[in-house]
py3Dmol code that shows the C-alpha trace and the ligand (Angstrom):
import py3Dmol

protein = """\
ATOM      1  CA  UNK A   1       0.000   0.000   0.000  1.00  0.00           C
ATOM      2  CA  UNK A   2       3.039   2.300  -0.181  1.00  0.00           C
ATOM      3  CA  UNK A   3       2.120   5.424  -2.139  1.00  0.00           C
ATOM      4  CA  UNK A   4      -1.646   4.837  -1.672  1.00  0.00           C
ATOM      5  CA  UNK A   5      -3.981   7.138   0.217  1.00  0.00           C
ATOM      6  CA  UNK A   6      -6.821   5.589   2.205  1.00  0.00           C
ATOM      7  CA  UNK A   7      -9.681   7.444   3.899  1.00  0.00           C
ATOM      8  CA  UNK A   8     -11.392   5.589   6.778  1.00  0.00           C
ATOM      9  CA  UNK A   9     -14.491   6.934   8.517  1.00  0.00           C
ATOM     10  CA  UNK A  10     -15.140   5.990  12.132  1.00  0.00           C
ATOM     11  CA  UNK A  11     -11.524   5.140  12.810  1.00  0.00           C
ATOM     12  CA  UNK A  12     -11.639   5.794  16.563  1.00  0.00           C
ATOM     13  CA  UNK A  13     -12.739   2.351  17.672  1.00  0.00           C
ATOM     14  CA  UNK A  14     -13.531  -1.240  16.836  1.00  0.00           C
ATOM     15  CA  UNK A  15     -13.197  -2.318  13.220  1.00  0.00           C
ATOM     16  CA  UNK A  16     -12.220   1.115  11.844  1.00  0.00           C
ATOM     17  CA  UNK A  17      -9.297   1.474  14.250  1.00  0.00           C
ATOM     18  CA  UNK A  18      -8.085  -2.080  13.534  1.00  0.00           C
ATOM     19  CA  UNK A  19      -8.373  -1.451   9.779  1.00  0.00           C
ATOM     20  CA  UNK A  20      -6.327   1.736  10.139  1.00  0.00           C
ATOM     21  CA  UNK A  21      -3.574  -0.022  12.096  1.00  0.00           C
ATOM     22  CA  UNK A  22      -3.352  -2.885   9.588  1.00  0.00           C
ATOM     23  CA  UNK A  23      -3.246  -0.591   6.536  1.00  0.00           C
ATOM     24  CA  UNK A  24      -0.691   1.707   8.208  1.00  0.00           C
ATOM     25  CA  UNK A  25       1.519  -1.327   8.775  1.00  0.00           C
ATOM     26  CA  UNK A  26       1.219  -2.059   5.042  1.00  0.00           C
ATOM     27  CA  UNK A  27       2.576   1.415   4.250  1.00  0.00           C
ATOM     28  CA  UNK A  28      -0.614   3.297   3.281  1.00  0.00           C
ATOM     29  CA  UNK A  29      -1.011   6.999   3.931  1.00  0.00           C
ATOM     30  CA  UNK A  30      -4.140   7.332   6.062  1.00  0.00           C
ATOM     31  CA  UNK A  31      -6.755  10.016   6.421  1.00  0.00           C
ATOM     32  CA  UNK A  32      -8.877   9.171   9.451  1.00  0.00           C
ATOM     33  CA  UNK A  33     -12.152  10.700  10.532  1.00  0.00           C
ATOM     34  CA  UNK A  34     -13.436  11.087  14.080  1.00  0.00           C
ATOM     35  CA  UNK A  35     -16.159  13.033  15.841  1.00  0.00           C
ATOM     36  CA  UNK A  36     -14.276  13.044  19.138  1.00  0.00           C
ATOM     37  CA  UNK A  37     -10.934  14.916  18.937  1.00  0.00           C
ATOM     38  CA  UNK A  38      -9.311  13.137  21.915  1.00  0.00           C
ATOM     39  CA  UNK A  39     -10.145   9.672  20.597  1.00  0.00           C
ATOM     40  CA  UNK A  40      -9.004  10.740  17.133  1.00  0.00           C
ATOM     41  CA  UNK A  41      -5.676  12.032  18.407  1.00  0.00           C
ATOM     42  CA  UNK A  42      -5.005   8.844  20.306  1.00  0.00           C
ATOM     43  CA  UNK A  43      -5.672   6.645  17.221  1.00  0.00           C
ATOM     44  CA  UNK A  44      -3.468   8.940  15.160  1.00  0.00           C
ATOM     45  CA  UNK A  45      -0.575   8.242  17.551  1.00  0.00           C
ATOM     46  CA  UNK A  46      -1.233   4.494  17.373  1.00  0.00           C
ATOM     47  CA  UNK A  47      -1.276   4.646  13.585  1.00  0.00           C
ATOM     48  CA  UNK A  48       2.075   6.469  13.532  1.00  0.00           C
ATOM     49  CA  UNK A  49       3.507   3.687  15.705  1.00  0.00           C
ATOM     50  CA  UNK A  50       1.987   0.940  13.511  1.00  0.00           C
ATOM     51  CA  UNK A  51       3.562   2.620  10.484  1.00  0.00           C
ATOM     52  CA  UNK A  52       6.927   2.624  12.245  1.00  0.00           C
ATOM     53  CA  UNK A  53       6.969   6.422  12.170  1.00  0.00           C
ATOM     54  CA  UNK A  54       8.012   6.732  15.788  1.00  0.00           C
ATOM     55  CA  UNK A  55      11.321   5.131  14.878  1.00  0.00           C
ATOM     56  CA  UNK A  56      14.345   7.207  13.832  1.00  0.00           C
ATOM     57  CA  UNK A  57      14.023   8.074  10.115  1.00  0.00           C
ATOM     58  CA  UNK A  58      17.208   6.176   9.303  1.00  0.00           C
ATOM     59  CA  UNK A  59      15.634   2.917  10.532  1.00  0.00           C
ATOM     60  CA  UNK A  60      13.173   3.026   7.621  1.00  0.00           C
ATOM     61  CA  UNK A  61      13.944   1.646   4.183  1.00  0.00           C
ATOM     62  CA  UNK A  62      14.351   4.323   1.520  1.00  0.00           C
ATOM     63  CA  UNK A  63      11.071   3.540  -0.196  1.00  0.00           C
ATOM     64  CA  UNK A  64       9.126   4.153   3.010  1.00  0.00           C
ATOM     65  CA  UNK A  65      11.034   7.337   3.758  1.00  0.00           C
ATOM     66  CA  UNK A  66      10.262   8.728   0.323  1.00  0.00           C
ATOM     67  CA  UNK A  67       6.504   8.146   0.558  1.00  0.00           C
ATOM     68  CA  UNK A  68       4.444  10.775   2.333  1.00  0.00           C
ATOM     69  CA  UNK A  69       2.832   8.582   4.958  1.00  0.00           C
ATOM     70  CA  UNK A  70       2.080  11.106   7.674  1.00  0.00           C
ATOM     71  CA  UNK A  71      -1.457  10.223   8.828  1.00  0.00           C
ATOM     72  CA  UNK A  72      -4.049  12.981   9.021  1.00  0.00           C
ATOM     73  CA  UNK A  73      -7.057  13.319  11.315  1.00  0.00           C
ATOM     74  CA  UNK A  74     -10.209  15.137  10.165  1.00  0.00           C
ATOM     75  CA  UNK A  75     -13.083  15.859  12.512  1.00  0.00           C
ATOM     76  CA  UNK A  76     -16.684  15.413  11.419  1.00  0.00           C
ATOM     77  CA  UNK A  77     -19.972  14.362  12.943  1.00  0.00           C
ATOM     78  CA  UNK A  78     -21.302  12.181  10.146  1.00  0.00           C
ATOM     79  CA  UNK A  79     -24.891  12.488  11.319  1.00  0.00           C
ATOM     80  CA  UNK A  80     -24.825  16.051   9.923  1.00  0.00           C
ATOM     81  CA  UNK A  81     -24.893  16.507   6.165  1.00  0.00           C
ATOM     82  CA  UNK A  82     -23.078  19.851   6.324  1.00  0.00           C
ATOM     83  CA  UNK A  83     -20.193  18.287   8.203  1.00  0.00           C
ATOM     84  CA  UNK A  84     -19.988  15.514   5.605  1.00  0.00           C
ATOM     85  CA  UNK A  85     -19.745  18.217   2.917  1.00  0.00           C
ATOM     86  CA  UNK A  86     -16.965  20.004   4.814  1.00  0.00           C
ATOM     87  CA  UNK A  87     -15.175  16.693   5.293  1.00  0.00           C
ATOM     88  CA  UNK A  88     -15.282  16.005   1.547  1.00  0.00           C
ATOM     89  CA  UNK A  89     -13.807  19.443   0.844  1.00  0.00           C
ATOM     90  CA  UNK A  90     -10.976  18.881   3.301  1.00  0.00           C
ATOM     91  CA  UNK A  91     -10.227  15.434   1.846  1.00  0.00           C
ATOM     92  CA  UNK A  92     -10.194  16.773  -1.720  1.00  0.00           C
ATOM     93  CA  UNK A  93      -7.695  19.457  -0.688  1.00  0.00           C
ATOM     94  CA  UNK A  94      -5.461  16.867   0.987  1.00  0.00           C
ATOM     95  CA  UNK A  95      -5.751  14.085  -1.563  1.00  0.00           C
ATOM     96  CA  UNK A  96      -6.334  14.976  -5.210  1.00  0.00           C
ATOM     97  CA  UNK A  97      -5.900  11.203  -5.744  1.00  0.00           C
ATOM     98  CA  UNK A  98      -7.802   8.959  -3.350  1.00  0.00           C
ATOM     99  CA  UNK A  99      -7.050   5.262  -3.735  1.00  0.00           C
ATOM    100  CA  UNK A 100      -9.464   3.837  -1.174  1.00  0.00           C
ATOM    101  CA  UNK A 101     -12.486   5.170   0.686  1.00  0.00           C
ATOM    102  CA  UNK A 102     -13.750   2.958   3.517  1.00  0.00           C
ATOM    103  CA  UNK A 103     -17.247   3.951   4.681  1.00  0.00           C
ATOM    104  CA  UNK A 104     -16.991   2.264   8.039  1.00  0.00           C
ATOM    105  CA  UNK A 105     -18.584   4.536  10.685  1.00  0.00           C
ATOM    106  CA  UNK A 106     -21.781   3.135  12.120  1.00  0.00           C
ATOM    107  CA  UNK A 107     -24.189   3.297  15.040  1.00  0.00           C
ATOM    108  CA  UNK A 108     -26.904   1.088  16.460  1.00  0.00           C
ATOM    109  CA  UNK A 109     -28.952   3.011  19.024  1.00  0.00           C
ATOM    110  CA  UNK A 110     -31.931   1.301  20.649  1.00  0.00           C
ATOM    111  CA  UNK A 111     -34.190   4.357  20.393  1.00  0.00           C
ATOM    112  CA  UNK A 112     -35.119   6.439  17.354  1.00  0.00           C
ATOM    113  CA  UNK A 113     -33.018   9.601  17.294  1.00  0.00           C
ATOM    114  CA  UNK A 114     -33.720  12.312  14.739  1.00  0.00           C
ATOM    115  CA  UNK A 115     -30.810  14.381  13.425  1.00  0.00           C
ATOM    116  CA  UNK A 116     -31.090  18.186  12.977  1.00  0.00           C
ATOM    117  CA  UNK A 117     -31.471  17.452   9.215  1.00  0.00           C
ATOM    118  CA  UNK A 118     -34.676  15.548  10.044  1.00  0.00           C
ATOM    119  CA  UNK A 119     -33.160  12.124   9.326  1.00  0.00           C
ATOM    120  CA  UNK A 120     -33.304   8.962  11.396  1.00  0.00           C
ATOM    121  CA  UNK A 121     -29.774   8.561  12.842  1.00  0.00           C
ATOM    122  CA  UNK A 122     -28.959   5.046  11.584  1.00  0.00           C
ATOM    123  CA  UNK A 123     -30.073   5.968   8.075  1.00  0.00           C
ATOM    124  CA  UNK A 124     -27.981   9.160   8.300  1.00  0.00           C
ATOM    125  CA  UNK A 125     -24.747   7.756   9.760  1.00  0.00           C
ATOM    126  CA  UNK A 126     -24.676   4.165   8.498  1.00  0.00           C
ATOM    127  CA  UNK A 127     -25.786   4.946   4.966  1.00  0.00           C
ATOM    128  CA  UNK A 128     -26.441   8.515   3.819  1.00  0.00           C
ATOM    129  CA  UNK A 129     -23.157   9.984   5.104  1.00  0.00           C
ATOM    130  CA  UNK A 130     -21.273   7.391   3.047  1.00  0.00           C
ATOM    131  CA  UNK A 131     -23.479   8.056   0.032  1.00  0.00           C
ATOM    132  CA  UNK A 132     -22.835  11.816   0.166  1.00  0.00           C
ATOM    133  CA  UNK A 133     -19.131  11.521   0.980  1.00  0.00           C
ATOM    134  CA  UNK A 134     -18.571   9.089  -1.880  1.00  0.00           C
ATOM    135  CA  UNK A 135     -20.506  11.214  -4.369  1.00  0.00           C
ATOM    136  CA  UNK A 136     -18.509  14.317  -3.391  1.00  0.00           C
ATOM    137  CA  UNK A 137     -15.210  12.438  -3.697  1.00  0.00           C
ATOM    138  CA  UNK A 138     -15.866  11.164  -7.214  1.00  0.00           C
ATOM    139  CA  UNK A 139     -13.054  13.238  -8.720  1.00  0.00           C
ATOM    140  CA  UNK A 140     -10.184  12.171  -6.422  1.00  0.00           C
ATOM    141  CA  UNK A 141     -11.433   8.565  -6.581  1.00  0.00           C
ATOM    142  CA  UNK A 142     -11.520   8.669 -10.380  1.00  0.00           C
ATOM    143  CA  UNK A 143      -8.014  10.176 -10.478  1.00  0.00           C
ATOM    144  CA  UNK A 144      -6.722   7.099  -8.664  1.00  0.00           C
ATOM    145  CA  UNK A 145      -9.126   4.570 -10.251  1.00  0.00           C
ATOM    146  CA  UNK A 146      -9.980   4.030  -6.616  1.00  0.00           C
ATOM    147  CA  UNK A 147     -12.007   1.623  -4.518  1.00  0.00           C
ATOM    148  CA  UNK A 148     -15.056   2.342  -2.380  1.00  0.00           C
ATOM    149  CA  UNK A 149     -15.629  -0.093   0.475  1.00  0.00           C
ATOM    150  CA  UNK A 150     -18.799  -0.080   2.557  1.00  0.00           C
ATOM    151  CA  UNK A 151     -18.812  -1.901   5.875  1.00  0.00           C
ATOM    152  CA  UNK A 152     -22.327  -3.316   5.807  1.00  0.00           C
ATOM    153  CA  UNK A 153     -23.570  -6.391   7.674  1.00  0.00           C
ATOM    154  CA  UNK A 154     -25.237  -9.764   7.269  1.00  0.00           C
ATOM    155  CA  UNK A 155     -28.131  -7.961   8.978  1.00  0.00           C
ATOM    156  CA  UNK A 156     -28.901  -6.566   5.518  1.00  0.00           C
ATOM    157  CA  UNK A 157     -30.471  -9.974   4.754  1.00  0.00           C
ATOM    158  CA  UNK A 158     -33.347  -9.022   7.119  1.00  0.00           C
ATOM    159  CA  UNK A 159     -33.823  -5.556   5.681  1.00  0.00           C
ATOM    160  CA  UNK A 160     -36.077  -3.790   3.258  1.00  0.00           C
ATOM    161  CA  UNK A 161     -36.103  -0.196   2.113  1.00  0.00           C
ATOM    162  CA  UNK A 162     -39.204   1.529   3.485  1.00  0.00           C
ATOM    163  CA  UNK A 163     -39.647   3.951   0.592  1.00  0.00           C
ATOM    164  CA  UNK A 164     -42.986   5.117   2.022  1.00  0.00           C
ATOM    165  CA  UNK A 165     -41.319   6.082   5.342  1.00  0.00           C
ATOM    166  CA  UNK A 166     -37.527   6.018   4.929  1.00  0.00           C
ATOM    167  CA  UNK A 167     -36.954   7.815   8.223  1.00  0.00           C
ATOM    168  CA  UNK A 168     -39.088   5.234  10.060  1.00  0.00           C
ATOM    169  CA  UNK A 169     -41.315   7.766  11.785  1.00  0.00           C
ATOM    170  CA  UNK A 170     -43.867   4.971  12.305  1.00  0.00           C
ATOM    171  CA  UNK A 171     -43.157   1.624  13.961  1.00  0.00           C
ATOM    172  CA  UNK A 172     -39.440   2.179  14.590  1.00  0.00           C
ATOM    173  CA  UNK A 173     -37.452  -0.742  15.909  1.00  0.00           C
ATOM    174  CA  UNK A 174     -33.674  -0.699  16.201  1.00  0.00           C
ATOM    175  CA  UNK A 175     -33.389  -3.858  14.076  1.00  0.00           C
ATOM    176  CA  UNK A 176     -35.626  -2.492  11.335  1.00  0.00           C
ATOM    177  CA  UNK A 177     -33.555   0.703  11.162  1.00  0.00           C
ATOM    178  CA  UNK A 178     -30.221  -1.122  11.274  1.00  0.00           C
ATOM    179  CA  UNK A 179     -31.127  -3.688   8.606  1.00  0.00           C
ATOM    180  CA  UNK A 180     -32.557  -0.972   6.332  1.00  0.00           C
ATOM    181  CA  UNK A 181     -29.359   1.092   6.641  1.00  0.00           C
ATOM    182  CA  UNK A 182     -27.124  -1.933   5.995  1.00  0.00           C
ATOM    183  CA  UNK A 183     -29.212  -3.021   2.989  1.00  0.00           C
ATOM    184  CA  UNK A 184     -28.978   0.525   1.621  1.00  0.00           C
ATOM    185  CA  UNK A 185     -25.162   0.253   1.708  1.00  0.00           C
ATOM    186  CA  UNK A 186     -25.222  -2.972  -0.337  1.00  0.00           C
ATOM    187  CA  UNK A 187     -27.633  -1.454  -2.885  1.00  0.00           C
ATOM    188  CA  UNK A 188     -25.537   1.707  -3.115  1.00  0.00           C
ATOM    189  CA  UNK A 189     -22.428  -0.410  -3.750  1.00  0.00           C
ATOM    190  CA  UNK A 190     -24.146  -2.142  -6.675  1.00  0.00           C
ATOM    191  CA  UNK A 191     -25.275   1.189  -8.117  1.00  0.00           C
ATOM    192  CA  UNK A 192     -21.767   2.626  -7.773  1.00  0.00           C
ATOM    193  CA  UNK A 193     -20.261  -0.333  -9.607  1.00  0.00           C
ATOM    194  CA  UNK A 194     -22.721   0.185 -12.451  1.00  0.00           C
ATOM    195  CA  UNK A 195     -22.591   3.987 -12.636  1.00  0.00           C
ATOM    196  CA  UNK A 196     -18.885   4.634 -11.937  1.00  0.00           C
ATOM    197  CA  UNK A 197     -17.317   1.520 -13.463  1.00  0.00           C
ATOM    198  CA  UNK A 198     -16.510   3.534 -16.588  1.00  0.00           C
ATOM    199  CA  UNK A 199     -14.355   5.848 -14.453  1.00  0.00           C
ATOM    200  CA  UNK A 200     -12.295   2.897 -13.264  1.00  0.00           C
ATOM    201  CA  UNK A 201     -13.779   3.102  -9.764  1.00  0.00           C
ATOM    202  CA  UNK A 202     -14.749  -0.177  -8.100  1.00  0.00           C
ATOM    203  CA  UNK A 203     -17.066  -0.701  -5.134  1.00  0.00           C
ATOM    204  CA  UNK A 204     -17.573  -3.531  -2.642  1.00  0.00           C
ATOM    205  CA  UNK A 205     -19.549  -4.093   0.519  1.00  0.00           C
ATOM    206  CA  UNK A 206     -18.915  -6.564   3.303  1.00  0.00           C
ATOM    207  CA  UNK A 207     -19.957  -8.236   6.524  1.00  0.00           C
ATOM    208  CA  UNK A 208     -17.038  -8.147   8.995  1.00  0.00           C
ATOM    209  CA  UNK A 209     -18.297 -11.000  11.216  1.00  0.00           C
ATOM    210  CA  UNK A 210     -19.705 -10.508  14.712  1.00  0.00           C
ATOM    211  CA  UNK A 211     -17.014  -8.422  16.322  1.00  0.00           C
ATOM    212  CA  UNK A 212     -16.244  -7.344  19.894  1.00  0.00           C
ATOM    213  CA  UNK A 213     -16.714  -3.567  19.533  1.00  0.00           C
ATOM    214  CA  UNK A 214     -18.684  -0.701  21.012  1.00  0.00           C
ATOM    215  CA  UNK A 215     -21.463  -1.121  18.440  1.00  0.00           C
ATOM    216  CA  UNK A 216     -23.689  -3.103  20.801  1.00  0.00           C
ATOM    217  CA  UNK A 217     -23.285  -0.788  23.815  1.00  0.00           C
ATOM    218  CA  UNK A 218     -26.660   0.927  23.358  1.00  0.00           C
ATOM    219  CA  UNK A 219     -28.613  -2.308  22.771  1.00  0.00           C
ATOM    220  CA  UNK A 220     -30.374  -4.592  25.275  1.00  0.00           C
ATOM    221  CA  UNK A 221     -28.129  -6.811  27.424  1.00  0.00           C
ATOM    222  CA  UNK A 222     -28.602 -10.005  25.377  1.00  0.00           C
ATOM    223  CA  UNK A 223     -26.536  -8.489  22.545  1.00  0.00           C
ATOM    224  CA  UNK A 224     -23.588  -8.352  24.941  1.00  0.00           C
ATOM    225  CA  UNK A 225     -24.157 -11.781  26.500  1.00  0.00           C
ATOM    226  CA  UNK A 226     -21.979 -13.684  24.020  1.00  0.00           C
ATOM    227  CA  UNK A 227     -19.495 -10.844  23.609  1.00  0.00           C
ATOM    228  CA  UNK A 228     -16.530 -12.904  24.888  1.00  0.00           C
ATOM    229  CA  UNK A 229     -17.028 -15.203  21.884  1.00  0.00           C
ATOM    230  CA  UNK A 230     -17.151 -12.455  19.274  1.00  0.00           C
ATOM    231  CA  UNK A 231     -14.242 -11.894  16.872  1.00  0.00           C
ATOM    232  CA  UNK A 232     -11.439  -9.553  17.850  1.00  0.00           C
ATOM    233  CA  UNK A 233     -11.476  -6.181  16.018  1.00  0.00           C
ATOM    234  CA  UNK A 234      -8.291  -7.212  14.161  1.00  0.00           C
ATOM    235  CA  UNK A 235     -10.062 -10.306  12.786  1.00  0.00           C
ATOM    236  CA  UNK A 236     -13.161  -8.211  12.067  1.00  0.00           C
ATOM    237  CA  UNK A 237     -11.015  -5.814  10.033  1.00  0.00           C
ATOM    238  CA  UNK A 238      -9.590  -8.575   7.826  1.00  0.00           C
ATOM    239  CA  UNK A 239     -12.168  -8.285   5.024  1.00  0.00           C
ATOM    240  CA  UNK A 240     -11.920  -4.467   4.887  1.00  0.00           C
ATOM    241  CA  UNK A 241      -8.116  -4.769   4.696  1.00  0.00           C
ATOM    242  CA  UNK A 242      -8.397  -7.432   2.004  1.00  0.00           C
ATOM    243  CA  UNK A 243     -10.774  -5.315  -0.113  1.00  0.00           C
ATOM    244  CA  UNK A 244      -8.525  -2.268   0.308  1.00  0.00           C
ATOM    245  CA  UNK A 245      -5.246  -3.936  -0.518  1.00  0.00           C
ATOM    246  CA  UNK A 246      -5.654  -7.183  -2.457  1.00  0.00           C
ATOM    247  CA  UNK A 247      -4.858  -7.426  -6.150  1.00  0.00           C
ATOM    248  CA  UNK A 248      -7.283 -10.368  -6.583  1.00  0.00           C
ATOM    249  CA  UNK A 249      -8.859 -10.486 -10.024  1.00  0.00           C
ATOM    250  CA  UNK A 250     -12.288 -10.973  -8.411  1.00  0.00           C
ATOM    251  CA  UNK A 251     -12.194  -7.379  -7.121  1.00  0.00           C
ATOM    252  CA  UNK A 252     -11.754  -5.691 -10.472  1.00  0.00           C
ATOM    253  CA  UNK A 253     -13.948  -5.178 -13.536  1.00  0.00           C
ATOM    254  CA  UNK A 254     -17.006  -7.405 -13.480  1.00  0.00           C
ATOM    255  CA  UNK A 255     -16.352  -8.350  -9.831  1.00  0.00           C
ATOM    256  CA  UNK A 256     -17.153  -4.784  -8.792  1.00  0.00           C
ATOM    257  CA  UNK A 257     -20.376  -4.388  -6.811  1.00  0.00           C
ATOM    258  CA  UNK A 258     -19.895  -7.590  -4.821  1.00  0.00           C
ATOM    259  CA  UNK A 259     -20.720  -8.409  -1.203  1.00  0.00           C
ATOM    260  CA  UNK A 260     -18.003 -10.159   0.847  1.00  0.00           C
ATOM    261  CA  UNK A 261     -17.898 -12.294   3.966  1.00  0.00           C
ATOM    262  CA  UNK A 262     -14.580 -13.655   5.318  1.00  0.00           C
ATOM    263  CA  UNK A 263     -12.719 -12.320   2.276  1.00  0.00           C
ATOM    264  CA  UNK A 264     -14.925 -14.283  -0.142  1.00  0.00           C
ATOM    265  CA  UNK A 265     -17.820 -13.208  -2.325  1.00  0.00           C
ATOM    266  CA  UNK A 266     -21.242 -14.018  -0.910  1.00  0.00           C
ATOM    267  CA  UNK A 267     -24.688 -13.638  -2.434  1.00  0.00           C
ATOM    268  CA  UNK A 268     -26.426 -10.477  -1.216  1.00  0.00           C
ATOM    269  CA  UNK A 269     -30.095 -10.586  -0.255  1.00  0.00           C
ATOM    270  CA  UNK A 270     -32.855 -10.734  -2.868  1.00  0.00           C
ATOM    271  CA  UNK A 271     -33.852  -7.205  -1.880  1.00  0.00           C
ATOM    272  CA  UNK A 272     -30.298  -5.992  -2.553  1.00  0.00           C
ATOM    273  CA  UNK A 273     -30.442  -7.444  -6.073  1.00  0.00           C
ATOM    274  CA  UNK A 274     -33.541  -5.415  -6.946  1.00  0.00           C
ATOM    275  CA  UNK A 275     -31.885  -2.842  -9.209  1.00  0.00           C
ATOM    276  CA  UNK A 276     -35.096  -0.869  -9.747  1.00  0.00           C
ATOM    277  CA  UNK A 277     -35.137  -0.264  -5.990  1.00  0.00           C
ATOM    278  CA  UNK A 278     -31.401   0.440  -6.117  1.00  0.00           C
ATOM    279  CA  UNK A 279     -32.029   3.184  -8.651  1.00  0.00           C
ATOM    280  CA  UNK A 280     -34.951   4.548  -6.669  1.00  0.00           C
ATOM    281  CA  UNK A 281     -32.786   4.675  -3.547  1.00  0.00           C
ATOM    282  CA  UNK A 282     -30.036   6.505  -5.473  1.00  0.00           C
ATOM    283  CA  UNK A 283     -32.596   9.104  -6.648  1.00  0.00           C
ATOM    284  CA  UNK A 284     -34.141   9.652  -3.212  1.00  0.00           C
ATOM    285  CA  UNK A 285     -30.718   9.824  -1.546  1.00  0.00           C
ATOM    286  CA  UNK A 286     -29.545  12.372  -4.129  1.00  0.00           C
ATOM    287  CA  UNK A 287     -32.615  14.497  -3.383  1.00  0.00           C
ATOM    288  CA  UNK A 288     -32.005  14.285   0.374  1.00  0.00           C
ATOM    289  CA  UNK A 289     -28.407  15.421  -0.152  1.00  0.00           C
ATOM    290  CA  UNK A 290     -29.245  18.121  -2.722  1.00  0.00           C
ATOM    291  CA  UNK A 291     -27.227  16.359  -5.450  1.00  0.00           C
ATOM    292  CA  UNK A 292     -28.118  15.834  -9.071  1.00  0.00           C
ATOM    293  CA  UNK A 293     -29.775  12.480  -9.639  1.00  0.00           C
ATOM    294  CA  UNK A 294     -27.696  11.145 -12.471  1.00  0.00           C
ATOM    295  CA  UNK A 295     -24.286  11.364 -10.760  1.00  0.00           C
ATOM    296  CA  UNK A 296     -22.531   9.235 -13.365  1.00  0.00           C
TER     297      UNK A 296
END
"""
ligand_1 = """\
48
NAP
N -19.273 -5.148 15.480
C -19.934 -5.995 14.686
O -20.169 -7.162 15.047
C -20.391 -5.543 13.328
C -21.081 -6.479 12.525
C -21.518 -6.081 11.261
C -21.241 -4.792 10.816
N -20.577 -3.907 11.620
C -20.332 -2.548 11.106
O -18.978 -2.209 11.298
C -18.844 -0.787 11.296
C -17.913 -0.368 12.424
O -18.557 -0.618 13.663
P -17.822 -1.200 14.954
O -18.408 -2.529 15.210
O -16.364 -1.074 14.838
O -18.438 -0.223 16.073
P -17.760 0.879 17.004
O -16.626 0.301 17.751
O -18.882 1.463 17.791
O -17.172 1.938 15.973
C -18.014 2.809 15.248
C -17.210 3.990 14.739
O -18.117 4.892 14.072
C -17.967 6.192 14.644
N -19.184 6.979 14.614
C -20.397 6.653 15.118
N -21.265 7.657 14.944
C -20.591 8.661 14.313
C -20.933 9.961 13.893
N -22.159 10.472 14.069
N -19.990 10.707 13.288
C -18.734 10.224 13.121
N -18.338 8.996 13.510
C -19.260 8.226 14.111
C -17.538 5.908 16.086
O -17.005 7.072 16.670
P -16.935 7.234 18.287
O -15.685 6.516 18.686
O -16.857 8.702 18.496
O -18.167 6.614 18.843
C -16.530 4.784 15.850
O -15.315 5.286 15.398
C -20.262 -0.235 11.426
O -20.691 0.258 10.173
C -21.081 -1.451 11.829
O -22.421 -1.377 11.425
C -20.148 -4.258 12.857
"""
view = py3Dmol.view(width=600, height=400)
view.addModel(protein, "pdb")
view.setStyle({"model": 0}, {"cartoon": {"style": "trace"}})
view.addModel(ligand_1, "xyz")
view.setStyle({"model": 1}, {"stick": {}})
view.zoomTo()
view.show()
C-alpha cells in the first residue's frame, strides 16, 4: 500500500481502528475521521507507531522514507450533512488522488433519534453519510481509479427499504432501522459499480463478522451476553483490509459491486439485487443530499 492514500471513517474504535492499524503497517497513507478529537488524536498516535513512524528516520527503508505517509485526522460528525460536505472538501484538498475510501462509521442506538437534518440517525450515519461523501469524492477517486468499500452487515439480509417512510417515523425498531441502513449500503455499492465503473472506480460491501466492539453498547443486554465469543477487532477488520489492498482479479472489472464475507464473495439478499429499488434509492438519496440524480 506504499504510495496509496486511504480514507477511513469511524476510525476511533472497533473495526475502523483495527483497519487503520493494519493498513498503516502495510505502508498506506491514512486520512482518518473522528467526531471526538481526543479519541481521534489517540488513534493517530497508534497509527504512527503501527507505520513505524516513531522510529528514527534512518531505521526506515528508503522507499518508506520517500513516501508521504504522515497520517491525518479530520473531525466530522457524520450524522450532519453539512459536516460531511466540509469533510469532503478537506479530503479533496489533501488528496487529489484517493485510492481507497472505507465507509466504516456506524451506530446502532436502541431508540429512534432524529438528526437536525430531520433524518433517522442510523439511516444518516450508516448509509447517507457514506453516500454523500462518496458522491462528493468522485473526482479524487476517479483520479486514482480508486475503490469504495462499505462496511455493511449480514443484517442486511433481514432488511427492506421503506420507501414510504424512509426515516421510520412509524413503527421504529432498532433492528428495522439497522437492517434498512445496511441493505442501503449494499444497494448503493451495486449502483456505484454500475454507474462509476466507466471511471475505473470499483465498489464492494462486506460483513465483517460478529465483532467485539462498542457497536452493541446501546442495545439490550442479550446483545452483549456472548461478547466474549465475538471476533477480535483485528479479525473483524480482515475483510476491509483485504478489499482495500488485495490485487485479486475478483475485485476488479465485473467483480465490482460484490458483497463479501470472510474475504470471499457471498450472495447479497434478494432485496439488494432489486436494481429498480437500487435506482430509486439513489434518486431519493440524491434528493435528500441536494445532489443531481444522475451522478454518473
Ligand atoms: N461489530 C460488529 O459485530 C459488526 C457487525 C456487522 C457490521 N458492523 C459494522 O462495522 C462498522 C464499524 O462498527 P464497529 O463494530 O467497529 O463499532 P464501534 O466500535 O462502535 O465503531 C463505530 C465507529 O463509528 C464512529 N461513529 C459513530 N457515529 C458517528 C458519527 N455520528 N460521526 C462520526 N463517527 C461516528 C464511532 O465514533 P466514536 O468513537 O466517536 O463513537 C466509531 O469510530 C459499522 O458500520 C457497523 O455497522 C459491525
